[in-house]
N, CA and C atoms as a LAMMPS dump frame, in Angstrom:
ITEM: TIMESTEP
0
ITEM: NUMBER OF ATOMS
303
ITEM: BOX BOUNDS ff ff ff
-5.0000000000000000e+02 5.0000000000000000e+02
-5.0000000000000000e+02 5.0000000000000000e+02
-5.0000000000000000e+02 5.0000000000000000e+02
ITEM: ATOMS id mol type element x y z
1 1 1 N 53.644 402.549 447.693
2 1 2 C 52.343 402.3 447.464
3 1 3 C 52.518 401.586 445.879
4 2 1 N 51.503 400.857 445.615
5 2 2 C 51.512 400.587 444.171
6 2 3 C 50.136 400.525 443.689
7 3 1 N 49.423 400.764 442.311
8 3 2 C 48.474 401.193 441.882
9 3 3 C 47.377 400.149 442.3
10 4 1 N 47.511 398.919 442.238
11 4 2 C 46.623 397.788 443.051
12 4 3 C 46.303 398.256 444.444
13 5 1 N 47.355 398.389 445.061
14 5 2 C 46.931 398.829 446.653
15 5 3 C 46.092 400.054 446.595
16 6 1 N 46.326 400.961 445.786
17 6 2 C 45.671 402.483 446.058
18 6 3 C 44.277 402.095 445.434
19 7 1 N 44.005 401.047 444.389
20 7 2 C 42.666 400.773 443.836
21 7 3 C 41.848 400.289 445.015
22 8 1 N 42.698 399.23 445.401
23 8 2 C 42.103 398.472 446.647
24 8 3 C 41.462 399.367 447.943
25 9 1 N 42.192 399.944 448.247
26 9 2 C 42.239 401.162 449.185
27 9 3 C 41.099 402.026 448.736
28 10 1 N 40.894 402.714 447.599
29 10 2 C 39.925 403.533 447.119
30 10 3 C 38.775 402.867 447.448
31 11 1 N 38.496 401.372 446.637
32 11 2 C 37.247 400.793 446.447
33 11 3 C 36.544 400.048 447.768
34 12 1 N 37.688 399.956 448.539
35 12 2 C 37.01 398.772 449.621
36 12 3 C 37.11 399.657 450.683
37 13 1 N 37.912 400.911 451.144
38 13 2 C 37.945 401.675 452.151
39 13 3 C 37.396 403.303 451.996
40 14 1 N 37.964 403.989 450.9
41 14 2 C 37.7 405.49 450.831
42 14 3 C 36.282 405.403 450.521
43 15 1 N 35.623 404.86 449.432
44 15 2 C 34.341 405.198 449.05
45 15 3 C 33.426 404.587 449.981
46 16 1 N 33.584 403.192 450.523
47 16 2 C 32.258 402.981 451.554
48 16 3 C 32.466 403.799 453.037
49 17 1 N 33.652 403.911 453.235
50 17 2 C 33.699 404.855 454.342
51 17 3 C 33.069 406.37 454.374
52 18 1 N 33.68 406.703 452.929
53 18 2 C 32.619 408.318 452.637
54 18 3 C 31.356 408.266 452.423
55 19 1 N 31.047 407.207 451.774
56 19 2 C 29.505 406.801 451.689
57 19 3 C 28.863 406.865 453.18
58 20 1 N 29.314 406.081 454.094
59 20 2 C 28.679 405.808 455.191
60 20 3 C 28.73 407.395 456.102
61 21 1 N 29.932 407.974 455.859
62 21 2 C 29.815 409.244 456.252
63 21 3 C 28.638 410.225 456.085
64 22 1 N 28.641 410.183 454.565
65 22 2 C 27.497 411.138 454.218
66 22 3 C 26.16 410.783 454.592
67 23 1 N 26.19 409.191 454.757
68 23 2 C 24.534 408.771 455.147
69 23 3 C 24.352 409.562 456.618
70 24 1 N 25.338 409.193 457.543
71 24 2 C 25.138 409.569 458.761
72 24 3 C 24.856 411.082 459.137
73 25 1 N 25.416 412.053 457.969
74 25 2 C 25.332 413.324 458.385
75 25 3 C 23.932 413.827 457.435
76 26 1 N 23.392 412.59 456.632
77 26 2 C 22.488 413.085 455.81
78 26 3 C 22.656 413.915 454.51
79 27 1 N 23.985 414.015 453.982
80 27 2 C 24.275 414.835 452.84
81 27 3 C 24.247 414.006 451.805
82 28 1 N 24.109 414.474 450.328
83 28 2 C 24.43 413.84 449.202
84 28 3 C 25.789 413.311 449.159
85 29 1 N 25.844 411.799 448.462
86 29 2 C 27.194 411.527 448.106
87 29 3 C 27.623 412.126 446.954
88 30 1 N 28.578 412.768 447.08
89 30 2 C 29.444 413.575 445.94
90 30 3 C 30.998 413.79 446.799
91 31 1 N 31.702 412.75 446.036
92 31 2 C 33.207 412.689 446.709
93 31 3 C 34.251 413.513 445.74
94 32 1 N 35.012 414.434 446.135
95 32 2 C 36.121 415.045 445.672
96 32 3 C 37.348 414.397 446.045
97 33 1 N 38.272 413.678 445.457
98 33 2 C 39.602 413.388 445.957
99 33 3 C 40.367 414.129 445.111
100 34 1 N 41.571 414.491 445.946
101 34 2 C 42.385 415.575 445.43
102 34 3 C 43.582 414.556 445.581
103 35 1 N 44.351 414.52 444.416
104 35 2 C 45.651 413.742 444.629
105 35 3 C 46.936 414.292 443.802
106 36 1 N 48.016 414.083 444.302
107 36 2 C 49.394 414.398 443.698
108 36 3 C 49.514 413.342 442.724
109 37 1 N 50.614 413.678 441.962
110 37 2 C 50.989 412.711 440.76
111 37 3 C 51.912 411.771 440.968
112 38 1 N 51.654 411.036 441.974
113 38 2 C 52.556 409.773 442.442
114 38 3 C 52.086 408.658 441.659
115 39 1 N 53.088 407.889 441.125
116 39 2 C 52.689 406.857 440.02
117 39 3 C 51.655 406.159 440.732
118 40 1 N 51.381 405.661 441.797
119 40 2 C 50.272 404.917 442.25
120 40 3 C 48.916 405.428 442.172
121 41 1 N 49.002 406.735 442.185
122 41 2 C 47.489 407.277 441.858
123 41 3 C 47.053 407.026 440.32
124 42 1 N 46.444 405.941 440.12
125 42 2 C 45.909 405.577 439.022
126 42 3 C 45.252 406.823 438.034
127 43 1 N 45.418 406.962 436.953
128 43 2 C 44.63 408.321 436.123
129 43 3 C 43.356 407.7 435.744
130 44 1 N 42.878 406.631 435.971
131 44 2 C 41.904 406.479 435.605
132 44 3 C 40.445 406.177 437.069
133 45 1 N 41.25 406.425 438.06
134 45 2 C 40.43 406.17 439.32
135 45 3 C 38.985 407.006 439.149
136 46 1 N 38.699 408.03 438.38
137 46 2 C 37.319 408.631 438.332
138 46 3 C 36.527 407.519 437.669
139 47 1 N 37.329 406.719 436.682
140 47 2 C 36.198 405.594 436.076
141 47 3 C 35.843 404.61 436.817
142 48 1 N 36.699 404.473 437.776
143 48 2 C 36.39 403.171 438.753
144 48 3 C 34.878 403.484 439.775
145 49 1 N 34.591 404.497 439.744
146 49 2 C 33.484 404.735 440.708
147 49 3 C 32.425 405.911 440.405
148 50 1 N 31.263 405.882 439.839
149 50 2 C 30.561 407.001 439.722
150 50 3 C 30.33 408.174 440.413
151 51 1 N 30.616 407.971 441.646
152 51 2 C 30.315 408.897 442.889
153 51 3 C 31.735 409.739 443.027
154 52 1 N 32.939 409.348 442.484
155 52 2 C 34.173 409.998 443.086
156 52 3 C 34.537 410.892 441.764
157 53 1 N 34.753 412.018 442.19
158 53 2 C 35.614 412.956 440.917
159 53 3 C 36.843 413.137 441.394
160 54 1 N 37.97 412.668 440.74
161 54 2 C 39.326 413.07 440.996
162 54 3 C 39.882 414.271 440.267
163 55 1 N 40.642 414.885 441.175
164 55 2 C 41.25 416.407 440.693
165 55 3 C 42.632 416.147 440.949
166 56 1 N 43.727 416.076 440.102
167 56 2 C 45.06 415.649 440.451
168 56 3 C 45.641 417.237 440.253
169 57 1 N 46.749 417.268 441.359
170 57 2 C 47.388 418.465 441.857
171 57 3 C 48.406 418.6 440.657
172 58 1 N 48.67 419.967 440.113
173 58 2 C 50.038 419.831 439.293
174 58 3 C 51.062 419.184 439.558
175 59 1 N 52.117 418.573 438.756
176 59 2 C 53.176 418.15 439.4
177 59 3 C 54.199 419.166 440.191
178 60 1 N 54.876 418.606 441.019
179 60 2 C 55.811 419.311 442
180 60 3 C 54.978 420.491 442.672
181 61 1 N 53.801 420.149 442.975
182 61 2 C 53.138 421.401 443.637
183 61 3 C 52.449 420.966 445.116
184 62 1 N 52.912 419.762 445.297
185 62 2 C 52.273 419.339 446.619
186 62 3 C 53.02 420.001 447.674
187 63 1 N 54.328 420.189 447.858
188 63 2 C 54.813 420.815 449.048
189 63 3 C 54.603 422.437 449.114
190 64 1 N 54.028 422.941 447.757
191 64 2 C 53.639 424.126 447.746
192 64 3 C 52.266 424.159 448.794
193 65 1 N 51.432 423.663 448.003
194 65 2 C 50.107 423.517 448.613
195 65 3 C 49.988 422.915 449.84
196 66 1 N 50.73 421.908 450.286
197 66 2 C 50.744 421.666 451.813
198 66 3 C 51.98 422.034 452.366
199 67 1 N 52.14 423.212 452.636
200 67 2 C 53.55 423.745 453.072
201 67 3 C 53.969 422.772 454.24
202 68 1 N 53.192 422.843 455.219
203 68 2 C 53.295 422.11 456.398
204 68 3 C 54.012 420.566 456.466
205 69 1 N 53.626 419.907 454.99
206 69 2 C 54.169 418.593 454.956
207 69 3 C 55.774 418.715 455.11
208 70 1 N 56.212 419.789 454.315
209 70 2 C 57.811 419.77 454.209
210 70 3 C 58.376 419.651 455.697
211 71 1 N 57.946 420.364 456.658
212 71 2 C 58.449 420.284 458.229
213 71 3 C 58.194 419.269 458.883
214 72 1 N 56.804 418.939 458.594
215 72 2 C 56.468 417.463 459.218
216 72 3 C 57.34 416.375 458.748
217 73 1 N 57.527 416.164 457.378
218 73 2 C 58.11 414.944 456.999
219 73 3 C 59.728 415.144 457.085
220 74 1 N 60.138 416.254 457.118
221 74 2 C 61.596 416.656 457.384
222 74 3 C 61.808 416.173 458.616
223 75 1 N 60.891 416.571 459.729
224 75 2 C 61.064 416.255 461.087
225 75 3 C 61.277 414.95 461.421
226 76 1 N 60.187 414.184 460.903
227 76 2 C 60.113 412.574 461.023
228 76 3 C 61.239 412.024 460.182
229 77 1 N 61.741 412.387 459.377
230 77 2 C 62.933 411.691 458.359
231 77 3 C 64.066 411.822 459.381
232 78 1 N 64.083 412.74 460.024
233 78 2 C 65.419 413.235 460.835
234 78 3 C 65.34 412.179 462.345
235 79 1 N 64.15 412.31 462.678
236 79 2 C 64.211 411.51 464.038
237 79 3 C 63.981 410.019 463.911
238 80 1 N 63.1 409.782 462.864
239 80 2 C 62.533 408.144 463.008
240 80 3 C 63.764 407.189 462.972
241 81 1 N 64.646 407.349 462.086
242 81 2 C 65.878 406.299 461.901
243 81 3 C 66.586 406.166 463.32
244 82 1 N 66.701 407.285 463.881
245 82 2 C 67.433 407.295 465.102
246 82 3 C 66.709 406.456 466.275
247 83 1 N 65.542 406.659 466.394
248 83 2 C 64.646 406.371 467.048
249 83 3 C 64.533 404.698 466.928
250 84 1 N 64.097 404.337 465.792
251 84 2 C 63.804 403.186 465.441
252 84 3 C 64.974 402.143 465.389
253 85 1 N 66.15 402.828 465.426
254 85 2 C 67.487 401.65 465.459
255 85 3 C 68.494 402.133 466.565
256 86 1 N 68.11 402.736 467.493
257 86 2 C 68.624 403.264 468.89
258 86 3 C 68.762 401.686 469.642
259 87 1 N 67.593 401.412 469.8
260 87 2 C 67.782 399.565 470.411
261 87 3 C 68.373 398.523 469.846
262 88 1 N 68.929 398.835 468.389
263 88 2 C 69.338 397.696 467.562
264 88 3 C 70.619 397.207 468.192
265 89 1 N 71.488 397.82 468.846
266 89 2 C 72.964 397.365 469.142
267 89 3 C 72.782 396.328 470.47
268 90 1 N 71.74 396.697 471.529
269 90 2 C 71.45 396.033 472.6
270 90 3 C 70.805 394.762 472.225
271 91 1 N 69.913 394.8 471.41
272 91 2 C 69.166 393.785 470.756
273 91 3 C 70.18 392.421 470.154
274 92 1 N 71.074 393.27 469.268
275 92 2 C 72.142 392.291 468.879
276 92 3 C 73.122 391.562 469.987
277 93 1 N 73.722 392.332 470.812
278 93 2 C 74.247 392.113 472.15
279 93 3 C 73.639 390.955 472.997
280 94 1 N 72.26 391.069 472.876
281 94 2 C 71.546 390.029 473.53
282 94 3 C 71.319 388.659 472.967
283 95 1 N 71.772 388.622 471.581
284 95 2 C 71.68 387.31 470.956
285 95 3 C 70.63 387.338 470.042
286 96 1 N 69.691 388.46 469.755
287 96 2 C 68.843 388.377 468.659
288 96 3 C 69.512 389.132 467.264
289 97 1 N 68.969 388.696 466.158
290 97 2 C 69.351 389.098 464.96
291 97 3 C 68.65 390.22 464.796
292 98 1 N 69.047 391.049 463.935
293 98 2 C 68.755 392.517 463.383
294 98 3 C 67.153 392.359 462.739
295 99 1 N 66.894 390.715 462.135
296 99 2 C 65.843 390.789 461.51
297 99 3 C 64.89 390.324 462.555
298 100 1 N 65.089 389.789 463.784
299 100 2 C 64.187 389.352 465.004
300 100 3 C 63.943 390.751 465.417
301 101 1 N 64.703 391.701 465.723
302 101 2 C 64.583 392.945 466.146
303 101 3 C 63.416 393.548 465.562
């Protein structure tokens, strides 16, 4: 993810959808966005919208705070390549290129 993509998501998706959610629930629009220290998470995001308060997690603590992520991401990384590329030899044998696959 890039900073530009993150900013675009934040301003065009996250804020409007959160605003609509608050409107539907009839609650005050007060947004707290917790982010890790990924390079794409612009440090000035709080300045981009007055209703967004951003709190950055300390570096290297995401896995500690979100312990389930370690197992979930590890399992995904172990299974995805095998499942994604298992049909590749058959596709290539049928004449398709790997890019077409």
